[in-house]
C-alpha positions in Angstrom: 115.2 108.5 115.1 112.8 111.4 114.9 110.1 110.2 112.4 109.1 113.8 111.5 105.4 113.4 112.3 105.1 115.3 115.5 102.0 117.6 115.2 100.5 115.5 112.4 96.9 114.3 112.8 96.4 110.5 112.6 93.2 108.4 112.5 93.7 104.9 113.7 90.9 102.4 113.4 90.3 99.3 115.6 92.6 101.0 118.1 91.2 99.9 121.4 93.4 96.8 121.5 95.7 94.5 119.5 97.5 95.7 116.4 95.5 98.9 116.1 96.4 99.9 119.6 100.0 99.1 118.9 99.9 101.5 115.9 98.2 104.2 117.9 100.7 104.0 120.7 103.7 104.2 118.3 102.2 107.3 116.6 101.3 109.0 119.9 104.9 108.4 121.2 106.1 110.4 118.2 103.9 113.3 119.1 101.2 112.7 116.4 97.7 113.8 117.5 95.6 110.7 117.3 91.9 110.1 116.8 91.2 106.5 117.8 88.1 104.6 116.9 86.6 101.3 118.0 83.2 99.9 118.9 83.9 99.1 122.6 83.7 102.4 124.5 85.1 101.1 127.7 88.2 99.5 126.2 88.7 102.5 123.9 88.6 105.0 126.8 91.2 102.9 128.7 93.4 103.0 125.6 93.0 106.7 125.3 94.0 107.3 128.9 97.1 105.1 128.3 98.0 107.1 125.2 97.7 110.4 127.0 100.1 109.0 129.6 102.9 108.1 127.1 102.6 110.8 124.5 104.6 114.0 124.7 102.9 117.0 126.4 100.5 118.8 124.1 99.7 115.7 122.0 96.0 115.4 121.4 94.2 112.0 121.9 90.6 111.8 121.0 88.4 108.6 121.3 85.4 107.9 119.1 83.3 104.9 120.1 81.8 103.9 116.8 81.6 101.2 114.1 84.0 102.5 111.4 82.5 100.0 108.9 79.1 101.9 109.0 78.4 105.3 107.4 77.2 106.6 110.8 80.5 105.5 112.4 82.6 107.3 109.7 80.4 110.4 110.1 81.1 110.4 113.8 84.8 110.3 113.2 84.9 113.1 110.6 82.7 115.2 112.9 85.6 115.2 115.3 88.3 116.0 112.7 87.8 116.4 108.9 91.4 116.4 107.7 94.0 113.7 108.6 97.7 113.5 107.6 97.8 109.8 108.5 95.1 107.1 108.2 95.5 103.6 109.5 92.6 101.4 108.4 91.8 98.3 110.4 88.8 96.2 110.9 88.3 92.8 112.4 88.6 89.9 110.0 85.6 87.9 109.0 85.0 84.5 110.6 86.7 81.3 109.3 84.7 78.5 107.7 83.7 76.5 104.7 82.8 78.7 101.7 79.9 76.3 101.0 78.2 77.7 104.2 78.5 81.4 103.3 75.6 83.1 101.7 75.6 86.4 99.8 75.1 88.4 103.0 78.3 86.9 104.5 80.3 87.9 101.5 78.8 91.4 101.4 79.6 91.9 105.1 83.2 90.8 104.6 83.8 93.0 101.5 82.1 96.0 103.2 84.3 95.7 106.3 87.7 94.7 104.8 87.6 96.3 101.3 85.0 99.0 101.0 85.5 100.6 104.4 89.2 101.3 103.8 88.4 102.6 100.3 85.8 105.0 101.8 88.4 106.3 104.3 90.9 106.7 101.6 88.4 108.5 99.5 87.5 110.9 102.3 91.1 111.8 103.1 93.5 111.4 100.2 92.7 114.5 98.2 93.3 116.7 101.3 96.6 115.0 101.9 97.6 115.7 98.3 96.6 119.3 98.5 98.8 119.7 101.7 101.7 117.8 100.2 101.9 115.1 102.8 99.9 111.9 103.5 100.4 108.4 104.8 97.8 105.7 104.5 98.5 102.3 106.0 96.0 99.4 105.6 96.3 96.6 108.1 95.4 93.5 106.0 96.7 90.0 106.5 99.5 87.7 105.6 96.7 85.6 103.9 97.0 88.1 101.0 100.4 86.6 100.2 99.6 83.0 101.2 95.9 82.3 101.3 94.5 80.2 104.2 91.8 77.9 103.1 89.4 78.4 106.0 89.7 82.2 105.7 88.1 82.5 102.3 86.1 85.6 103.2 89.3 87.4 104.3 91.3 86.1 101.4 88.8 87.5 98.9 87.9 90.8 100.5 91.5 91.8 101.5 92.9 90.8 98.1 90.3 93.1 96.5 91.6 96.0 98.6 95.2 95.0 97.7 94.4 95.3 94.0 92.7 98.6 94.4 95.6 100.1 96.4 98.1 98.9 93.8 96.6 101.1 91.2 95.7 104.1 93.4 99.1 104.3 95.1 100.8 104.7 91.7 98.4 107.3 90.4 98.8 111.1 90.5 98.9 111.2 94.3 102.3 109.6 94.4 103.9 112.8 93.2 102.2 114.9 95.8 103.7 113.4 98.9 101.1 110.8 99.6 101.9 107.1 100.1 99.6 104.1 100.5 100.9 100.8 101.7 99.5 97.6 103.2 100.9 96.1 106.3 100.4 92.3 106.4 100.5 90.7 109.9 101.3 87.1 110.4 100.8 85.5 113.8 100.7 88.2 116.4 99.9 87.6 120.1 96.5 89.2 120.1 93.0 88.4 121.5 92.0 87.3 118.0 94.9 84.8 117.7 94.1 83.3 121.1 90.4 83.1 120.2 91.3 81.2 117.0 93.3 78.7 119.1 90.3 78.2 121.4 88.0 77.7 118.4 90.3 75.0 116.9 90.6 73.4 120.3 86.8 73.2 120.7 86.5 71.5 117.3 89.4 69.1 117.5 89.7 68.4 121.2 93.4 69.4 121.3 94.6 71.7 124.0 94.8 75.3 122.9 98.3 75.6 124.2 99.4 72.6 122.1 97.8 74.2 119.0 99.7 77.4 119.8 103.0 75.6 120.2 102.6 73.9 116.9 101.9 77.2 115.2 104.9 78.8 117.0 107.2 76.0 115.9 106.2 76.7 112.2 107.5 80.3 112.4 111.3 80.7 111.7 111.4 83.3 114.4 110.1 80.7 116.9 107.7 83.2 118.4 104.6 85.2 117.9 104.9 88.9 117.1 103.7 91.6 119.6 101.6 94.7 118.9 104.4 97.0 120.0 106.8 95.9 117.2 103.9 95.9 114.7 103.1 99.5 115.7 106.8 100.5 115.2 106.6 99.2 111.6 103.4 101.1 111.0 104.9 104.3 112.5 107.9 104.1 110.2 105.7 103.7 107.1 103.9 106.9 108.3 107.2 108.8 108.8 108.8 111.5 106.7 111.6 109.1 105.9 109.3 106.6 104.3 108.2 108.9 101.5 109.7 106.7 98.8 107.8 103.6 99.8 104.4 103.3 98.3 102.1 100.7 96.8 103.9 98.0 98.8 102.7 95.0 100.8 104.9 94.8 103.9 104.8 91.4 105.4 105.5 91.0 109.1 105.3 87.3 109.9 108.6 86.2 111.5 109.7 84.6 108.2 106.7 82.3 108.0 106.0 83.0 104.3 108.1 80.5 102.3 108.3 82.3 99.0 111.2 84.1 97.5 109.1 87.1 96.3 
């Protein structure tokens, strides 16, 4: 299927690896020009080179090594390109723990990265999208928005705040101007972060990391972890011309792990 986004300009955050890279790859394969941003310059440049190798000829790939959660990082991105047709927001989740141990600074940092940064990116791009009659914003959040995880209180709170904001904005005047905003909620995907979580649990409990991973895998109806490529394909569809009637939604990709009906 031709997704109808060849020649569009896309900004993908946290794109050097994992789910962000999966999204950038899927968009580049469709011929969308991509500006990818992440803090690690070496990994980001390697990703940019890979994208140039798989994208159709003439597709632009630009890498910006910056912290998108900072004003300076966002300024560096918009210095490369001011107007985007597609924006994929993504930032690493805050650390797990006991809420009793988190001070105000920990909460502010979580909210800044996982709620306010996406809002700043939306604010910087949505009116231009509306004026041009086409826009797609996809926020990579977490399945914890649907089914909170007790040790991820910082993430639960910050990402739920973003979800509430998007629910209102997506249904405002921009919906009639060709602009959609959706949240993409990953469950357990085989990324560095997931493996790091298993190692952290292993260090605290003494269980083998692989045993912990197996137990998690067995709790997923699909009996496997997701991969960044299939996540990216979902993201690319939400950014497509065909997805213009999908907005304000929380798309859960978790292999059936969420037990609820709704």
